[in-house]
N, C-alpha and C positions, 0 to 999 in steps of 0.2 A: 504494500500500500504506500502511495506516495506521501511525502510530508506535506503538511499544510503550508509550509514555507515556500514550496515550489511555485514559481511564477507570481510570487508576491514579494517584489524586491524591497518595498518599504517595511513590511512586516519582518522579512528576513534580516534586514539591516538592524532593526531594533533588537531582535533576538541575538544577533552577532555582537551587538554592543553589550548586552547582558553577559554573554560568554566572555568578552574581553575583560569586563570588570571582575568577573568571577576569578579569572586567571590572576589579575593583580592582587586580589584579596588573598589568594593562596600563596603567591610569591612573597607577599609581605608578612606572612605568618599570622594573618588576621582571621583565618578560616580553618581552624584545626578540625579534623574529622568532618562531621557534617555541620559544623558551626556556621552560623550566619544565615540570612535569608534575603531574598530579593523578590519583590512583587511590582510589576509594571502594568499600568493601564494601557492596553493596546486597542481600545475601542475604535479609535480613529482609523485604524488600518483594516477594519473588518469590512469586507465587501458582501454583495448580495449572495454570492455562492456560499460564503462562510455562514451566513445567517441561516441557510437551509441545511447545514450539516447536522446529522444526528449526533446525539451525545454518545460517548463510549463508556459512560458510567451512569448509574442511577443518580437521581438528585441526592446530594449530600448536604447535611446540615452545616450552616456556618456557625450556629450557636447564638446568633443574635439577628435582629432584623435591621437591615441597612437600606432605607428607602431610596437614597440617592444613587444606589448601585443597580437599580433595575435595568436589566438588559446589557450591562457593561461586561466587557471581556478583559481578562488579565492573563499575563504570563506569570507563573509562580515556580520558584524552586521547589523541588519535591521533598517530602519529608524523609529524613534519613539519608539524603543525597549529599555528596561532597562537592564543594565548589570546584575543586580541581577536575572532577569528572564533568561537571556542568560546562566548564570552559571549553571542552572539546566535543561534548555530545549534549548540547543544551536541551534537545527534545527527548532525550532518554532520561535526563535527570531533572526535568521540569515538565510542566504541562500548560496548555492553554485551557482556561475555564471560562464559562459564562454564568452570570448571575441570573437566576430564574425570576419570573414575574412576581413571586411572593416576597422577594428580597431577603429570604431566609435560607435559601439553598443555592448551591452551585452545581453545575455539571461539567465534567471533563469532556472536552471536544477533541483535543489533539495533543500530541501524536499517539501517545501511549497512556493507559490509565494510571498515570503516576499521581498518587495523592499529594496535594500541596502540603507545604510546611505545616506543622502543628501550630505555628504562630499565625496561621492565616486569619483567624478572627481579628487579631489585633491589627495586622497589616490592612485588612479590608476596612476595619473601623476607621483607620486614619484616612484611607482613600474616600470613604463615605463623607467624612468631615471636609476633606479638600474639595470634593465635587460640590457639596452643598454650599460651600463658601465661595465657589466660583474661582478657585485657585487654578492656575495653569499647571500645577505640579502633577506629574504622572507616575513618578517612581518613588519607591520606598526601599531603603537599604538598612539592614541590620548586620553589624559586623563587630569584631572584637579587636580593636587597635590596642596593641600591647601597652604602649606608653600612656595613652589616655586612660585606659582602665587602671593602670598602676597609680595614676594621680588621684583616683577616687578613693584610694585606701588611706588618704590623709584628710581627716575630717575638716580642717580649716579650708580646704579647697572646695568643699561642697556648699559653702555659703553662696548666696545669690551673686552671680557674675564674677566671683573671685577667679575661677578658671578662665572665664572669657577674657578678663583683662590681662591675666598672665600670658595667655596664649597669643592674644592680639599683639602684645608688646614685644614678643620675641623677634618678629620679622614683619615688615610692612605687608607682605603678600597675604598673611593670615587675615588681617583686617580687610584687605581688598577683596579676597575671594570667599570669606565667610563673614560677611558684614553684620549678620544678625547674632553672631556669637554662639555660645554653647549653653543650652539649658541643662539643668541637672534634676533628675528624678531619683529620690531615695530608693534604696534597694527594695524590690518587690519580687514576688515569685515570677520567674520567667514564663511568658505565655499567658499570664493571668489577665482577667478583665480589668482588674484594678490597675495593672501596669499600662494597659492600652488606654484607659481613661485618663490616667495621669500624663501619659505621653501626649495625647490630644490636647489636654489642658495647657501643657507646656508649649506646644506648637502654637496654640491659639494666643498665647501671651507674647508671641513675636519671634520665636526661634525656628530655624530650619533644621538644626541638628540638636539632638537630645542625648545627653549622657545618662545611661542607666548605671547607677552606682554599683561598682564591683562586678559589672557584667559586660557592657558594651555600648555601642553607639547606634542610634536610630536616626537616619537622615532622610529628608524628602527634598525633591527638586524637580525641575522640568523633565529631566531624563536621568537614567541611571548613572551616566558618566558624570554629570554635574553633581549628583548626590555623592558619588565616590570622591570627586575632587574636593568637596568641602571637608570630608573626613580626612583626606590625605593632607591638606594644608594644616588642619588642626593638629594632626599627629606629628607633622614635621616641626611645628612649634614646640610640641611636647618633647621631641627629641633634642631640640636646641636647649631647652630648659634643663633636661637631664644631662646633656653634655657639660653645661656650665657647672652643675652640681658635682659631676664626676671630676671636674678639674679643681674642685675645692672652693667654689664660690657660688653664691646665688646670683643668677643673671640679673643685671640692672633693669633691662627692658626699656622700651620707649616710654616717654612721659605721656600723661593724659593729653597734654597740649599737642604733642607730636601725633598722637593717634587721631585727635580731632581734626588736625590739618589734613591727614590722609582722607578722612571722611568728606571734608569740605571740597578738596581738590577733585576727588573722583566721584562726588555726588552719591555717596553711599547712603543706604537707608539708616536712619537713626535707631 
């Protein structure tokens, strides 16, 4: 049976981008075993032929009702699947799903009946929020950046915007490419409804990247590469901070005035 990606260059390019990001996550050591998740809204690439495709699974419960997702389509990493495998065989280690009209179930459409990540309810809850808000963001990424996770083991860093200001101050590019900073969610059970709700609340307060204490990062953006880039620049800043500490000093960082100047010159969101 042919892949759903055949003769669909835009959809294929989007899935290839997911595979590329999965490779970067593995190479950086941010995706051990089956760690991390990716969910991308691909509804804009769905054509009339796809709309008539039969499901290859029975309707599966999401676990909540998400009214903004009616009829929407997503590519999702599979449960128990490894990023390193997804990077070379994305349609064997992930699947394309569509949300049913009751907004409480999904069906797997292609290519194989790979069940999506166990964290699908939290990812879809975020997408439901983004669509309802009218956001252009289509991608959500969860991964485990080593140095950023390490910084959450130091309680003073968990106060509001302490990590944001430290990381912004390490190198100008961090402020430029992650201008909304880093929100922090206290430790909660992975995959729980409480964690999803708190993540949405944190995104709603103005952040595009959310740090889950002692766990990992959740990022949203217009596509999966931009979501990855935000995490990448934040972790680069964490590496610079760590390098200074390893040399025996606490990095001075840019001043608040210097960071305000970057925002003003480049027209960054406040």
